[in-house]
VEXFIKE-110938 format. One record per atom (N, C-alpha, C): residue number from 1; residue in three letters; atom name; x, y, z. Coordinates in pm, 1 decimal, m for minus. Example, Ala and Ser with C-alpha at 12.3 -4.5 7.8 and 13.67 -1.06 7.14 Angstrom:
! VEXFIKE-110938
i | aa | at | u | v | w
1 | ALA | N | 1319.0 | m569.0 | 780.0
1 | ALA | CA | 1230.0 | m450.0 | 780.0
1 | ALA | C | 1320.0 | m330.0 | 780.0
2 | SER | N | 1285.0 | m225.0 | 708.0
2 | SER | CA | 1367.0 | m106.0 | 714.0
2 | SER | C | 1290.0 | 3.0 | 787.0
! end
This chain:
! VEXFIKE-110938
i | aa | at | u | v | w
1 | MET | N | 156.2 | 1881.4 | m3135.8
1 | MET | CA | 192.3 | 1743.9 | m3109.9
1 | MET | C | 131.1 | 1761.6 | m2948.6
2 | SER | N | 60.7 | 1638.5 | m2917.7
2 | SER | CA | m24.0 | 1632.9 | m2790.3
2 | SER | C | 90.7 | 1631.5 | m2667.8
3 | LYS | N | 58.5 | 1656.5 | m2565.4
3 | LYS | CA | 145.8 | 1654.6 | m2435.0
3 | LYS | C | 131.6 | 1533.2 | m2373.5
4 | GLY | N | 7.8 | 1466.5 | m2411.9
4 | GLY | CA | m19.9 | 1330.1 | m2336.4
4 | GLY | C | m126.2 | 1382.1 | m2218.6
5 | LEU | N | m178.2 | 1271.1 | m2158.5
5 | LEU | CA | m307.5 | 1307.3 | m2050.3
5 | LEU | C | m229.3 | 1391.2 | m1939.5
6 | GLU | N | m323.6 | 1484.6 | m1882.0
6 | GLU | CA | m273.1 | 1578.5 | m1788.9
6 | GLU | C | m382.5 | 1542.1 | m1701.9
7 | ILE | N | m370.2 | 1510.6 | m1556.4
7 | ILE | CA | m453.9 | 1509.2 | m1445.1
7 | ILE | C | m423.4 | 1633.4 | m1350.0
8 | PRO | N | m508.2 | 1678.8 | m1261.1
8 | PRO | CA | m498.4 | 1794.7 | m1151.4
8 | PRO | C | m394.4 | 1724.0 | m1039.4
9 | PHE | N | m336.9 | 1764.8 | m963.4
9 | PHE | CA | m224.2 | 1736.6 | m868.8
9 | PHE | C | m339.4 | 1665.8 | m748.0
10 | GLU | N | m459.4 | 1689.1 | m755.1
10 | GLU | CA | m516.5 | 1657.9 | m648.6
10 | GLU | C | m580.0 | 1532.5 | m659.8
11 | ILE | N | m615.3 | 1524.5 | m838.8
11 | ILE | CA | m642.5 | 1371.8 | m847.3
11 | ILE | C | m552.4 | 1280.9 | m860.3
12 | ALA | N | m424.0 | 1312.1 | m896.4
12 | ALA | CA | m303.7 | 1195.3 | m901.7
12 | ALA | C | m269.2 | 1186.1 | m758.4
13 | ASP | N | m290.0 | 1291.9 | m650.1
13 | ASP | CA | m294.7 | 1203.2 | m513.2
13 | ASP | C | m408.7 | 1122.2 | m455.9
14 | MET | N | m514.2 | 1146.5 | m510.6
14 | MET | CA | m627.2 | 1054.9 | m466.6
14 | MET | C | m611.8 | 918.0 | m510.3
15 | ILE | N | m568.2 | 887.2 | m663.2
15 | ILE | CA | m520.7 | 768.7 | m716.8
15 | ILE | C | m430.0 | 716.2 | m626.4
16 | THR | N | m313.0 | 769.7 | m617.2
16 | THR | CA | m195.9 | 731.4 | m531.1
16 | THR | C | m241.1 | 653.8 | m410.7
17 | LEU | N | m305.6 | 763.5 | m317.0
17 | LEU | CA | m366.2 | 736.2 | m187.4
17 | LEU | C | m430.1 | 597.1 | m190.9
18 | SER | N | m531.6 | 587.2 | m322.2
18 | SER | CA | m611.7 | 472.6 | m324.3
18 | SER | C | m558.2 | 352.8 | m331.2
19 | SER | N | m435.6 | 350.3 | m411.7
19 | SER | CA | m355.0 | 252.6 | m453.7
19 | SER | C | m240.8 | 221.8 | m321.4
20 | LEU | N | m208.6 | 300.2 | m226.7
20 | LEU | CA | m166.4 | 267.0 | m127.0
20 | LEU | C | m234.7 | 194.3 | m27.9
21 | MET | N | m368.0 | 247.7 | m6.4
21 | MET | CA | m459.3 | 183.3 | 89.0
21 | MET | C | m490.2 | 15.1 | 40.3
22 | ASP | N | m542.7 | 63.8 | m80.8
22 | ASP | CA | m548.1 | m120.6 | m128.1
22 | ASP | C | m437.4 | m195.0 | m105.9
23 | GLN | N | m299.5 | m184.7 | m146.8
23 | GLN | CA | m171.7 | m267.4 | m144.8
23 | GLN | C | m165.0 | m256.7 | 21.8
24 | HIS | N | m176.4 | m156.2 | 106.8
24 | HIS | CA | m173.0 | m173.3 | 257.7
24 | HIS | C | m249.1 | m280.2 | 317.0
25 | LYS | N | m413.4 | m294.5 | 247.5
25 | LYS | CA | m493.8 | m363.7 | 308.6
25 | LYS | C | m463.6 | m526.6 | 269.7
26 | TYR | N | m400.8 | m533.9 | 146.6
26 | TYR | CA | m342.5 | m663.4 | 84.7
26 | TYR | C | m263.5 | m708.6 | 178.5
27 | LEU | N | m148.1 | m644.4 | 191.6
27 | LEU | CA | m27.7 | m686.5 | 269.9
27 | LEU | C | m55.9 | m706.9 | 406.2
28 | LYS | N | m159.9 | m639.8 | 488.5
28 | LYS | CA | m195.5 | m653.4 | 618.6
28 | LYS | C | m248.0 | m821.8 | 634.8
29 | GLU | N | m344.1 | m831.0 | 510.8
29 | GLU | CA | m418.5 | m943.5 | 523.1
29 | GLU | C | m340.1 | m1085.4 | 494.3
30 | GLU | N | m262.0 | m1049.0 | 417.2
30 | GLU | CA | m131.4 | m1170.4 | 369.6
30 | GLU | C | m64.2 | m1198.4 | 483.2
31 | THR | N | m34.1 | m1095.6 | 563.0
31 | THR | CA | 61.0 | m1128.4 | 665.1
31 | THR | C | m29.6 | m1176.7 | 797.3
32 | ARG | N | m157.5 | m1141.9 | 819.3
32 | ARG | CA | m206.5 | m1178.2 | 924.0
32 | ARG | C | m244.6 | m1349.9 | 888.3
33 | ARG | N | m297.1 | m1365.5 | 775.0
33 | ARG | CA | m313.4 | m1522.6 | 732.2
33 | ARG | C | m195.7 | m1614.5 | 767.2
34 | HIS | N | m63.0 | m1567.1 | 734.0
34 | HIS | CA | 43.0 | m1621.9 | 766.1
34 | HIS | C | 83.6 | m1654.2 | 917.1
35 | LEU | N | 49.4 | m1550.4 | 1004.6
35 | LEU | CA | 92.3 | m1549.5 | 1114.8
35 | LEU | C | m32.6 | m1657.8 | 1209.3
36 | GLU | N | m135.0 | m1596.0 | 1170.5
36 | GLU | CA | m256.3 | m1668.0 | 1269.0
36 | GLU | C | m307.6 | m1783.6 | 1185.9
37 | GLU | N | m300.4 | m1812.7 | 1072.1
37 | GLU | CA | m380.4 | m1934.3 | 1010.1
37 | GLU | C | m277.1 | m2018.6 | 932.6
38 | GLY | N | m163.8 | m2000.4 | 939.7
38 | GLY | CA | m55.5 | m2067.6 | 899.7
38 | GLY | C | m18.7 | m2072.4 | 757.9
39 | VAL | N | m93.7 | m2004.1 | 650.1
39 | VAL | CA | m77.3 | m2002.0 | 536.2
39 | VAL | C | 71.0 | m1974.4 | 475.8
40 | TRP | N | 95.0 | m2063.5 | 381.5
40 | TRP | CA | 284.8 | m2022.0 | 374.1
40 | TRP | C | 258.6 | m1914.0 | 318.2
41 | LEU | N | 346.8 | m1851.3 | 307.1
41 | LEU | CA | 444.4 | m1724.8 | 282.8
41 | LEU | C | 602.1 | m1729.6 | 328.7
42 | HIS | N | 669.2 | m1696.3 | 178.5
42 | HIS | CA | 829.8 | m1693.4 | 193.2
42 | HIS | C | 860.1 | m1642.5 | 280.7
43 | PRO | N | 973.8 | m1646.5 | 369.7
43 | PRO | CA | 1059.3 | m1566.7 | 488.1
43 | PRO | C | 1046.0 | m1447.9 | 449.7
44 | GLU | N | 1156.9 | m1420.8 | 338.4
44 | GLU | CA | 1166.9 | m1296.5 | 274.4
44 | GLU | C | 1060.4 | m1193.2 | 236.6
45 | ASP | N | 940.3 | m1275.8 | 202.1
45 | ASP | CA | 814.3 | m1200.1 | 183.4
45 | ASP | C | 750.0 | m1118.7 | 297.4
46 | LEU | N | 758.0 | m1196.1 | 385.8
46 | LEU | CA | 724.2 | m1192.8 | 530.1
46 | LEU | C | 790.0 | m1060.5 | 598.0
47 | GLY | N | 926.5 | m1065.5 | 586.6
47 | GLY | CA | 993.1 | m943.6 | 616.4
47 | GLY | C | 982.4 | m834.5 | 532.1
48 | ARG | N | 973.1 | m874.2 | 399.8
48 | ARG | CA | 958.4 | m721.6 | 345.5
48 | ARG | C | 825.4 | m652.1 | 338.5
49 | ASN | N | 710.0 | m762.3 | 360.8
49 | ASN | CA | 574.4 | m715.2 | 405.4
49 | ASN | C | 552.9 | m598.3 | 499.4
50 | ILE | N | 613.7 | m666.4 | 612.2
50 | ILE | CA | 645.8 | m586.1 | 738.6
50 | ILE | C | 697.7 | m468.0 | 718.8
51 | GLN | N | 796.4 | m451.0 | 649.0
51 | GLN | CA | 855.6 | m292.1 | 596.8
51 | GLN | C | 788.3 | m239.0 | 534.0
52 | ILE | N | 707.4 | m302.0 | 433.4
52 | ILE | CA | 654.0 | m176.2 | 332.2
52 | ILE | C | 531.0 | m149.9 | 420.0
53 | ILE | N | 466.3 | m241.3 | 499.4
53 | ILE | CA | 355.1 | m192.7 | 601.8
53 | ILE | C | 370.1 | m51.9 | 680.2
54 | ASN | N | 500.5 | m96.2 | 712.0
54 | ASN | CA | 498.3 | 53.2 | 826.5
54 | ASN | C | 584.5 | 158.0 | 743.0
55 | ALA | N | 627.9 | 131.9 | 606.9
55 | ALA | CA | 619.9 | 260.0 | 539.0
55 | ALA | C | 494.2 | 339.7 | 449.2
56 | MET | N | 386.8 | 231.4 | 431.8
56 | MET | CA | 286.1 | 285.8 | 378.7
56 | MET | C | 213.0 | 345.9 | 503.1
57 | GLU | N | 264.6 | 303.1 | 623.3
57 | GLU | CA | 172.2 | 361.1 | 730.7
57 | GLU | C | 221.7 | 505.5 | 774.7
58 | LEU | N | 330.3 | 561.5 | 719.7
58 | LEU | CA | 405.2 | 705.0 | 725.2
58 | LEU | C | 326.1 | 747.3 | 585.7
59 | LEU | N | 289.7 | 680.2 | 493.8
59 | LEU | CA | 291.5 | 772.1 | 360.6
59 | LEU | C | 137.5 | 798.7 | 346.9
60 | ILE | N | 42.8 | 709.9 | 389.6
60 | ILE | CA | m102.5 | 729.0 | 368.7
60 | ILE | C | m144.5 | 836.5 | 467.1
61 | PRO | N | m66.6 | 855.4 | 574.5
61 | PRO | CA | m177.3 | 985.3 | 652.6
61 | PRO | C | m92.9 | 1124.0 | 563.5
62 | TYR | N | 45.6 | 1079.6 | 496.2
62 | TYR | CA | 72.0 | 1230.0 | 417.6
62 | TYR | C | 10.6 | 1273.3 | 318.6
63 | TYR | N | m43.3 | 1154.0 | 223.1
63 | TYR | CA | m143.8 | 1191.9 | 131.2
63 | TYR | C | m292.0 | 1213.5 | 165.6
64 | GLY | N | m310.9 | 1200.6 | 317.7
64 | GLY | CA | m451.9 | 1249.7 | 353.9
64 | GLY | C | m555.4 | 1147.4 | 396.9
65 | GLY | N | m527.1 | 1006.3 | 391.4
65 | GLY | CA | m526.6 | 899.5 | 424.8
65 | GLY | C | m548.6 | 853.1 | 587.8
66 | GLU | N | m654.7 | 785.1 | 631.9
66 | GLU | CA | m656.9 | 733.4 | 769.7
66 | GLU | C | m668.3 | 609.2 | 779.6
67 | LEU | N | m571.8 | 534.6 | 885.7
67 | LEU | CA | m528.5 | 399.5 | 886.5
67 | LEU | C | m682.2 | 350.2 | 990.8
! end
């Protein structure tokens, strides 16, 4: 019986880092557009975006990325 797909830890970290960096970029842009251009964003989403951005700024360097 197959154990499923297995990938090396280094590759898994690279995939995780790429995903975190993409999401960080998206949330920063969404937040910037709201604050600078007045694009509508639900108030709860704004607060959550800021919290997630701060968390990602701790995680990205942990996985070897640069901000």
